[in-house]
C-alpha positions as CSV (number, residue, x, y, z in Angstrom):
1,M,129.6,141.5,138.7
2,I,129.9,144.8,136.8
3,S,126.9,145.8,134.7
4,M,127.3,146.6,131.0
5,S,126.3,150.2,131.6
6,K,129.0,150.6,134.2
7,K,131.6,149.3,131.7
8,K,130.3,151.6,129.0
9,T,130.5,154.6,131.3
10,D,134.1,153.7,132.3
11,L,135.2,153.3,128.7
12,A,133.6,156.7,127.7
13,K,135.2,158.3,130.7
14,D,138.6,156.8,129.9
15,L,138.4,157.9,126.3
16,R,137.4,161.4,127.2
17,A,140.2,161.7,129.8
18,A,142.8,160.4,127.3
19,F,141.6,162.9,124.8
20,A,141.9,165.7,127.3
21,A,145.4,164.6,128.4
22,S,146.5,164.2,124.7
23,G,146.4,167.9,123.9
24,M,144.9,167.0,120.5
25,T,142.2,168.9,118.9
26,R,138.9,167.3,118.0
27,L,139.7,167.8,114.4
28,A,143.1,166.2,114.7
29,L,141.6,163.2,116.5
30,S,138.9,162.9,113.8
31,K,141.4,163.0,110.9
32,Q,143.9,160.6,112.5
33,S,141.2,158.1,113.5
34,G,139.1,158.3,110.4
35,V,136.0,159.0,112.6
36,S,133.9,161.9,111.4
37,Y,134.4,165.3,113.2
38,S,130.7,165.3,114.1
39,V,130.9,162.0,115.9
40,V,134.1,163.0,117.8
41,H,132.7,166.4,118.7
42,R,129.4,165.0,120.0
43,F,131.1,162.2,121.9
44,I,133.6,164.5,123.6
45,A,130.7,166.9,124.5
46,G,128.9,163.9,126.1
47,E,126.0,164.1,123.6
48,R,126.4,160.6,122.2
49,D,127.8,157.2,122.7
50,L,130.1,155.3,120.4
51,T,130.0,151.9,118.7
52,L,132.7,149.5,119.8
53,G,134.4,149.9,116.4
54,T,134.5,153.7,116.7
55,A,135.7,153.5,120.3
56,T,138.5,151.2,119.2
57,K,139.6,153.7,116.5
58,L,139.8,156.5,119.0
59,A,141.5,154.4,121.6
60,N,144.2,153.4,119.1
61,I,145.0,157.0,118.3
62,L,144.9,158.0,122.0
63,G,147.3,155.2,123.0
64,L,144.7,153.1,124.8
65,R,144.1,149.4,124.3
66,L,140.7,147.8,124.7
67,V,140.8,144.4,126.2
68,K,138.0,142.0,127.1
69,G,137.7,141.7,130.8
């Protein structure tokens, strides 16, 4: 069984990796996703976590799909 903290870490890692591979700027991700620049910046910098709703918005822009596992 995988703990919830393990799942959260993997999701954050996957989102950050997708962002790095995308070539997008933090500002572009913010504008396209509708998530504030401050939230995007702090998340990418590892300074904060995301709500599931915010993670979904970022994932959609980055070409990822969140699925229940």
